[in-house]
Every structure is written in structure tokens, then in C-alpha cells.
C-alpha positions as CSV (number, residue, x, y, z in Angstrom):
1,M,65.5,51.5,43.7
2,T,66.6,49.2,46.5
3,A,65.5,46.1,44.6
4,L,67.4,47.2,41.5
5,V,70.6,47.7,43.5
6,R,70.3,44.2,44.9
7,I,69.7,42.7,41.5
8,L,72.7,44.5,40.1
9,I,75.0,43.4,43.0
10,G,73.7,39.9,42.6
11,V,74.3,39.8,38.9
12,A,77.9,41.1,39.5
13,G,78.6,38.3,41.9
14,V,79.6,40.3,44.8
15,P,80.4,38.1,47.9
16,A,77.9,38.2,50.7
17,E,80.3,39.8,53.1
18,R,81.0,42.8,50.8
19,R,77.4,43.4,49.6
20,A,76.6,46.1,52.2
21,S,79.5,48.3,51.2
22,A,79.0,47.5,47.5
23,R,75.3,48.6,47.9
24,A,76.4,51.8,49.6
25,D,79.0,52.6,46.9
26,L,76.5,51.9,44.1
27,V,73.8,54.2,45.6
28,A,76.4,56.9,46.2
29,A,77.7,56.7,42.6
30,F,74.1,56.6,41.2
31,T,73.2,59.7,43.3
32,R,76.3,61.6,42.3
33,Y,75.8,61.0,38.6
34,A,72.0,61.5,38.8
35,L,72.5,65.0,40.3
36,S,75.3,65.9,38.0
37,A,73.8,64.6,34.8
38,F,70.3,65.8,35.3
39,G,71.3,69.5,34.8
40,P,73.1,68.9,31.5
41,I,70.3,66.6,30.3
42,A,67.7,69.3,31.2
43,I,69.8,71.9,29.2
44,S,70.1,69.5,26.3
45,G,66.3,68.9,26.4
46,A,65.7,72.7,26.5
47,H,68.0,73.2,23.5
48,F,66.3,70.3,21.7
49,I,62.9,71.8,22.2
50,A,64.3,75.2,21.2
51,A,65.7,73.6,18.0
52,L,62.3,72.1,17.2
53,I,60.5,75.3,17.7
54,L,63.0,77.3,15.6
55,L,63.2,74.5,12.9
56,H,59.6,75.0,12.1
57,A,59.4,78.7,12.7
58,L,62.5,80.0,11.0
59,P,63.9,79.9,7.4
60,R,66.6,77.3,6.8
61,A,69.5,79.7,6.9
62,A,68.3,81.3,10.2
63,F,68.1,77.8,11.7
64,G,71.5,77.1,10.5
65,L,72.9,80.2,12.3
66,F,71.2,79.0,15.5
67,S,72.6,75.6,15.1
68,F,76.1,76.9,14.5
69,L,75.8,79.0,17.7
70,M,75.1,75.7,19.5
71,V,78.4,74.4,18.1
72,V,80.5,77.5,18.8
73,S,79.3,78.4,22.3
74,P,80.0,75.0,23.7
75,F,83.5,75.3,22.4
76,A,83.9,78.5,24.4
77,L,82.6,76.5,27.4
78,S,85.1,73.7,26.8
79,V,88.0,76.3,26.6
80,C,86.7,77.9,29.8
81,G,86.8,74.5,31.5
82,A,90.3,73.9,30.2
83,F,91.5,77.3,31.5
84,F,90.0,76.9,35.0
85,A,88.9,73.4,35.9
86,P,92.4,71.9,36.3
87,P,93.9,74.6,38.5
88,I,90.6,74.9,40.5
89,A,90.7,71.2,41.2
90,R,94.4,71.3,42.2
91,A,93.9,74.4,44.4
92,I,90.8,73.0,46.2
93,A,92.2,69.5,46.5
94,K,95.0,70.9,48.8
95,P,94.4,70.3,52.6
96,E,94.2,74.1,53.2
97,G,92.1,74.7,50.1
98,A,92.4,77.6,47.7
99,S,93.9,80.8,49.3
100,V,92.2,84.1,49.1
101,A,94.9,85.4,46.7
102,E,94.4,82.3,44.4
103,T,90.6,82.7,44.5
104,L,90.8,86.4,43.4
105,T,93.3,85.5,40.7
106,Y,91.0,82.9,39.2
107,F,87.9,85.1,39.4
108,K,89.8,88.0,37.8
109,A,91.1,85.7,35.0
110,N,87.4,84.6,34.5
111,A,86.4,88.2,33.8
112,V,89.1,88.6,31.2
113,F,88.2,85.3,29.6
114,A,84.5,86.3,29.4
115,I,85.5,89.6,27.6
116,A,87.7,87.6,25.2
117,A,84.9,85.1,24.6
118,V,82.5,87.9,23.7
119,L,84.9,89.4,21.1
120,V,85.8,86.1,19.5
121,L,82.3,84.8,19.3
122,G,81.0,88.0,17.9
123,F,83.5,87.9,15.1
124,V,82.9,84.2,14.4
125,M,79.1,84.6,14.2
126,F,79.4,87.7,12.1
127,A,81.7,86.0,9.7
128,S,79.3,83.0,9.5
129,G,76.4,85.3,8.2
130,A,74.8,86.9,11.2
131,N,74.1,90.7,10.9
132,L,75.9,93.0,13.4
133,S,73.2,93.2,16.0
134,L,72.5,89.5,16.0
135,A,76.2,88.7,16.2
136,L,76.5,91.0,19.2
137,I,73.7,89.3,21.1
138,F,75.0,85.9,20.2
139,A,78.5,87.1,21.5
140,L,77.0,88.4,24.8
141,Y,75.2,85.1,25.2
142,G,78.5,83.2,24.8
143,G,80.3,85.4,27.2
144,V,77.6,85.0,29.9
145,M,77.5,81.2,29.3
146,S,81.3,81.0,29.7
147,T,81.0,83.0,32.9
148,R,78.3,80.5,34.1
149,W,80.6,77.6,33.2
150,F,83.4,79.1,35.4
151,A,80.8,79.3,38.3
152,R,79.9,75.6,37.6
153,C,83.6,74.6,37.8
154,W,84.1,76.6,41.1
155,A,80.9,75.1,42.6
156,Y,81.9,71.6,41.7
157,G,85.3,72.1,43.2
158,A,83.6,73.2,46.4
159,T,81.2,70.3,46.2
160,Q,78.2,72.7,45.8
161,T,76.3,70.3,43.4
162,V,72.9,71.7,44.3
163,R,73.8,75.2,43.1
164,V,75.0,73.9,39.8
165,L,71.8,71.8,39.3
166,S,69.7,74.9,40.3
167,S,71.4,77.1,37.7
168,D,71.1,74.4,35.0
169,L,67.4,74.0,35.7
170,A,66.7,77.7,35.8
171,Y,68.4,78.2,32.4
172,S,66.5,75.3,30.9
173,G,63.1,76.5,32.1
174,L,63.7,80.1,31.0
175,V,64.8,79.1,27.6
176,I,61.6,77.0,27.0
177,A,59.2,79.4,28.6
178,G,60.7,82.4,26.7
179,L,60.6,80.8,23.3
180,L,57.1,79.5,23.9
181,A,55.9,83.0,25.0
182,T,57.5,84.7,21.9
183,L,56.0,82.0,19.7
184,L,52.5,82.5,21.1
185,A,52.9,86.3,20.8
186,H,53.8,85.7,17.1
187,A,57.1,87.5,17.7
188,L,59.5,84.6,17.2
189,T,62.4,85.6,15.1
190,I,66.1,84.6,15.2
191,L,66.7,87.9,17.0
192,S,64.1,87.4,19.7
193,A,65.3,83.8,20.1
194,A,68.8,85.2,20.7
195,L,67.5,87.6,23.3
196,V,65.7,84.8,25.1
197,L,68.9,82.8,25.2
198,L,70.8,85.8,26.6
199,F,68.2,86.4,29.3
200,A,68.1,82.8,30.4
201,A,71.9,82.6,30.7
202,A,72.1,85.8,32.7
203,A,69.2,84.9,35.1
204,S,70.5,81.4,35.7
205,L,73.9,82.7,36.7
206,A,72.2,84.4,39.7
207,M,71.5,81.0,41.2
208,F,75.2,80.8,42.3
209,G,74.5,83.5,44.8
210,A,76.9,85.5,46.9
211,T,79.4,82.7,47.0
212,Y,80.1,83.5,43.4
213,F,79.3,87.2,43.0
214,R,81.2,88.5,46.0
215,P,84.6,87.2,45.1
216,Q,83.9,88.0,41.4
217,W,83.2,91.7,42.3
218,T,86.2,91.8,44.7
219,A,88.5,90.2,42.1
220,L,87.9,93.1,39.7
221,W,89.7,95.5,42.0
222,R,92.0,93.3,44.1
223,G,92.8,90.3,41.9
224,E,96.1,89.8,40.3
225,L,96.5,88.3,36.9
226,K,100.3,87.8,37.0
227,P,100.1,84.5,39.1
228,F,97.8,82.9,36.5
229,I,100.7,83.0,34.0
230,R,102.4,80.3,36.0
231,V,99.2,78.4,36.1
232,W,98.9,78.8,32.4
233,R,102.4,77.4,31.8
234,E,102.0,74.4,34.1
235,L,98.4,73.3,33.5
236,S,95.9,75.5,31.6
237,G,98.1,76.1,28.4
238,W,98.4,72.4,27.6
239,A,94.7,71.8,28.6
240,V,93.6,74.6,26.2
241,L,95.8,73.1,23.4
242,G,94.1,69.7,24.1
243,V,90.7,71.2,23.9
244,A,91.4,73.2,20.8
245,S,92.7,70.1,19.0
246,S,89.8,68.1,20.3
247,E,87.4,70.7,18.9
248,A,89.2,70.4,15.5
249,T,88.7,66.7,15.8
250,V,85.1,66.8,16.8
251,N,83.6,69.9,15.1
252,A,85.9,70.6,12.1
253,H,83.0,69.5,10.0
254,A,80.7,72.2,11.4
255,Y,83.1,75.0,10.8
256,L,84.1,73.9,7.4
257,V,80.6,73.4,6.1
258,T,79.4,76.6,7.5
259,F,82.2,78.8,6.3
260,L,82.5,77.0,2.8
261,S,78.9,76.2,2.1
262,G,77.0,78.6,4.4
263,P,74.5,78.1,7.3
264,H,71.9,76.9,4.8
265,A,74.0,73.8,4.0
266,F,74.9,73.2,7.7
267,A,71.1,73.2,8.7
268,V,70.7,69.6,7.4
269,I,73.7,68.4,9.3
270,A,72.4,70.2,12.5
271,V,69.1,68.5,12.3
272,G,70.7,65.1,12.5
273,A,73.4,66.0,15.0
274,L,70.6,67.6,17.2
275,L,69.5,64.2,18.3
276,M,73.0,63.4,19.7
277,R,73.2,66.6,21.8
278,P,72.5,65.0,25.2
279,V,75.5,62.9,24.9
280,S,77.7,65.8,23.8
281,L,76.6,68.0,26.6
282,V,77.0,65.4,29.3
283,L,80.5,64.6,28.1
284,T,81.3,68.3,28.4
285,A,79.8,68.8,31.8
286,L,80.6,65.6,33.8
287,P,84.4,66.0,33.6
288,D,84.1,69.2,35.7
289,M,82.6,67.1,38.5
290,E,84.9,64.0,38.0
291,R,88.2,65.8,37.7
292,P,88.3,67.2,41.3
293,L,87.2,63.8,42.6
294,M,89.9,62.0,40.8
295,S,92.5,64.7,41.8
296,R,91.6,64.3,45.4
297,A,91.8,60.5,45.2
298,L,95.3,60.5,43.4
299,G,96.6,63.2,45.8
300,A,95.6,60.9,48.7
301,G,97.3,57.9,47.1
302,Q,93.9,56.2,46.5
303,K,94.5,55.1,43.0
304,D,91.9,52.3,43.1
305,R,89.3,55.0,44.0
306,A,90.3,57.0,40.9
307,F,90.3,54.0,38.7
308,R,86.8,53.1,40.0
309,N,85.7,56.6,39.2
310,V,86.8,56.1,35.6
311,K,84.6,52.9,35.4
312,E,81.6,54.6,37.0
313,F,82.0,57.6,34.6
314,R,82.1,55.4,31.6
315,T,79.1,53.4,32.8
316,A,77.0,56.5,33.3
317,A,78.1,58.1,30.0
318,G,77.4,54.8,28.2
319,A,73.9,54.6,29.7
320,I,73.1,58.1,28.5
321,W,74.5,57.3,25.1
322,L,72.3,54.2,24.8
323,A,69.2,56.1,26.0
324,T,69.9,58.8,23.5
325,I,70.2,56.3,20.6
326,L,67.0,54.6,21.5
327,A,65.2,57.9,21.8
328,A,66.6,59.1,18.4
329,A,65.5,55.8,16.7
330,A,62.0,56.2,18.2
331,L,61.7,59.8,16.9
332,L,62.8,58.9,13.4
333,T,60.6,55.9,13.2
334,W,57.4,57.1,14.7
335,F,57.6,60.9,14.8
336,P,59.8,62.1,11.9
337,G,57.6,65.1,11.4
338,L,58.8,66.6,14.7
339,I,62.4,67.0,13.5
340,L,62.0,67.2,9.7
341,K,60.6,69.7,7.2
342,H,60.0,69.0,3.5
343,D,63.4,70.5,2.5
344,Y,65.4,68.3,4.8
345,P,66.2,65.0,3.1
346,F,65.2,62.1,5.4
347,A,68.0,59.8,4.2
348,D,70.7,62.5,4.8
349,V,69.3,63.0,8.4
350,V,69.4,59.3,9.1
351,A,73.0,59.1,7.8
352,V,74.1,62.1,10.0
353,V,72.4,60.5,13.1
354,A,74.2,57.2,12.5
355,L,77.6,58.8,11.9
356,S,77.1,61.1,14.9
357,A,76.2,58.1,17.1
358,A,79.4,56.4,16.2
359,I,81.4,59.5,16.8
360,M,79.8,60.0,20.3
361,A,80.4,56.2,21.1
362,L,84.1,56.8,20.7
363,R,84.0,60.0,22.8
364,T,82.1,58.1,25.4
365,L,84.8,55.5,25.6
366,R,87.7,57.8,25.8
367,T,86.5,60.7,27.8
368,P,86.8,59.0,31.3
369,E,90.4,57.9,30.5
370,S,91.2,61.5,29.4
371,V,89.8,62.9,32.6
372,L,91.9,60.5,34.7
373,L,95.0,61.7,32.8
374,Q,94.1,65.3,33.3
375,A,93.7,64.6,37.1
376,A,97.2,63.1,37.0
377,G,98.6,66.2,35.3
378,Q,99.3,64.7,31.9
379,F,98.2,67.7,29.9
380,K,101.2,68.0,27.7
381,R,100.9,64.3,26.5
382,L,97.1,64.7,26.0
383,A,97.7,67.7,23.9
384,G,99.9,65.7,21.7
385,V,97.1,63.2,21.3
386,G,94.8,65.9,20.3
387,V,97.1,67.4,17.8
388,W,97.6,64.1,15.9
389,A,93.8,63.4,16.0
390,S,92.9,66.9,14.8
391,A,95.4,66.7,11.9
392,V,93.7,63.5,10.8
393,S,90.3,64.8,11.2
394,L,90.8,68.2,9.4
395,T,92.6,66.6,6.4
396,A,90.0,63.8,6.0
397,T,87.0,66.1,6.6
398,F,88.3,68.8,4.1
399,V,88.9,66.2,1.4
400,L,85.6,64.3,1.9
401,L,83.6,67.7,1.9
402,L,85.1,68.8,-1.4
403,V,84.7,65.4,-3.1
404,F,81.5,63.9,-1.6
405,G,79.7,66.6,0.3
406,P,78.7,67.6,3.9
407,V,77.2,64.3,5.0
408,A,80.1,62.0,3.9
409,A,82.5,64.5,5.4
410,L,81.4,63.3,8.8
411,I,83.5,60.2,8.2
412,G,86.6,62.5,8.6
413,I,85.4,63.4,12.1
414,L,84.9,59.7,12.9
415,S,88.4,58.9,11.7
416,G,89.9,61.6,13.9
417,E,87.9,60.3,16.9
418,A,89.2,56.8,16.2
419,V,92.8,58.1,16.4
420,A,92.1,60.1,19.6
421,T,90.5,57.1,21.2
422,Q,93.3,54.7,20.4
423,R,96.1,57.1,21.5
424,T,94.3,58.1,24.7
425,F,93.9,54.4,25.8
426,A,97.5,53.8,25.0
427,L,98.6,56.8,27.1
428,A,96.3,55.7,29.9
429,R,97.8,52.1,29.9
430,S,101.3,53.6,29.9
431,W,100.5,55.8,32.9
432,K,98.8,53.1,34.8
433,A,101.7,50.8,34.3
434,G,104.0,53.3,35.9
435,H,101.6,54.3,38.7
436,G,99.6,51.2,39.3
């Protein structure tokens, strides 16, 4: 590790008198991203293994339902992050930190959001083809996972990174262990798999301990929701609009294919997109850590520190993207049987992987800039970027799906990402020019 750091500093041409501080900064950045990325990567690995198990154990339509859940539930997590991460970052960044009243307001709003997530996810999964009991379990899973995501946001704001990592690892281990146990017991069905996911989510929430559960319980009786209306108007409303439009940009394809063609058709797309899941999950999770850091830096007038965080974020995300691409290429080249069954066309899967890799490359480029703008409070302008990109993505995806089919329709998502990336960088340049 030490030798690698010295090599990197030498290659970068850092002057001798600055190498000691540069070495310390590089080690600190590596440690921060290693701790923060390891949990999401472990979850992604658990979901990948779960998908492989279910791919070979379930009928194609059932696997399509599971894969659609893996699209819908992350959207709930993203909306949860948009609701709570910006105000939490702002509140905790204050010299005196978040007040008791603020804390109870956020925790009570979290309980309301979790209930709403259960209702919406249940309806969406039922409409996508799940029966009533399966849709209910999927909905409860999504609600518990959104609650866990709030706990992650709060823990990151309080710099309790170890609790977040512990929860992520607990969830990952329980998912794999539970699915393997049901497989060995010859009891693996889509229903038993859903129960395993629900149990893993609930058990991993316990890792946040009394620092989470005590205020959550108190908030149910003493928390006031009315102050959150102001937070919604100032921060969360624009952030949620940005997330919703980004979801339309990124995952319009999944919703259109599933609702128009059914989970059976989406299964082929899901197999290819599965290989890109590590990048997707990391780009969902890391902003919750980076946003408070950038908010503190900007609040203290340390713009150079915030700009350096953007570069570090992009470097870490880029490294994960590259590693994911190499792993996907290796799997498709030497172990295609792990991720394919006879009724999943190999050429279609390769095309989906290639298009998904290009989509994730653009997201990797723009997400750090987007998080910086969020830390600067530019939610309204970011929402405008998302609306334009989603309009392009939805239109192009819908037309391509009807004319050329599910695989080619991914080009519509790519076009929306291109628009979002161009406009985000333009907005970032404009903001930096006025605040450099």
C-alpha cells in the first residue's frame, strides 16, 4: 500500500516538499472510499449471487419479477435519499448540529415515507404481475429498505461510517445465506426468496443500534411533521423532482418493457444489466457520504476542498466502473453459463451489457458534479436538467421499443444520459465561474 502511494505521487509529479501532505491526503481518500464503497459493493455482490441462483432456479417470468424489484426498490431508496440527505447534511453541517426538534421531525417524516413506500411499491409490483401475497412481501421489503437508507443517511451525516458498513455487510451475508439455505432445502420459490430479502433487510437495520431506534421511537409520539413542509419547499421538493426525472432518464426502459411486454420480456434485459449493478449501487450510495463532506467544505468557505472531493469521487467511481467492465467481459468470455440459460439469447445479453456500460460511464462522469451542485443548494436548476433529460429519454425509449424492440430501446436511455451529462457539466461550469 505504501509503495503504491509513493508510485502514484511520483507519477503525478508532486514536488518533494508537498509529498508528505499529498501522501496523507491520498491515504485518507482511499480509506474513506474503501469503507464507503465496500458496503455497496458487498450488497451488489449479494444481489448478483441472488440473481444467479434465481436465474437458474426460477421460471423466466418469476426471474423477471425479481429483476424488476431490483429496479423499483432502488428508486425508492433514491427518493428517500432526495427527501432526507440534503436537509440532514445541512442540519448536521451547522456548528451546533441538528437540534432535538429537527431530529424528531426528520425521523417522523421517515416513518411516513416508509409507509408511503410500502403502499406505492405494493401497487407497482402487483400491477407488474405479482400476486397479492408476493406484492405485499415485496412492498414490505421496499419499505424496510427505505427505512434502512434513511438510517444510512443519518449515520453518514454523523460520520458513523462503521455502522453503515456493518449494516451493509449484515444484509449481504443474510441474503446469500438465506437463499442458499432455501435452495439446499429444495424450498426456493419466488415467495421464499422474497421472504429472505425481507428478513435480511429487517435484521440489518438492527446494526444501527440505539442511536437510530431511540429517536425513531420518540419521533412517533413527539415529532412534528409541519416543519418538514418548509424543508420540502426549500430543498427536498426540488431534489425529489430531480431524482424522479433521473429515474425516468435511467430506468424508463425497465418500466416500459415490463408494463408493455411483461416480466418475461424484461428478464433478458435484466440478465445483461445485472453485470452493471455494482456501478449503479455505488453511484446511489456514495453521494450520501460525499454530500455532507462537500456541504461542510462549502459552508466553511473551503471551495478547493469541495472541488477536490469531486475529483476523488469521480476517480473512485471510475475505478469501480472499469473493474466492473473487466469482470463482465471475463464472465461473458470464459463463464457464460453462469449468467445465461438456453432461452436467453447471448447476442442480446452482450448488446445490453455494452449499452449499459456506456450508460453507466456517463453517470459516472456526471454524478460527482451533480453532488457538488446539490451541496451548493442548486436543486431547482438540477431538477430542470433532469426534466429535459427525462423528456428525451422517455420519448426515444418509447419509440425505439415499439419499432425495434427492448434491446435497441436502451439507446433511448443512453441519449437521455448524454443530455443529462452535458447539461450538468454546463451548470457546474456556470456555478464554479460565479463561486470560484
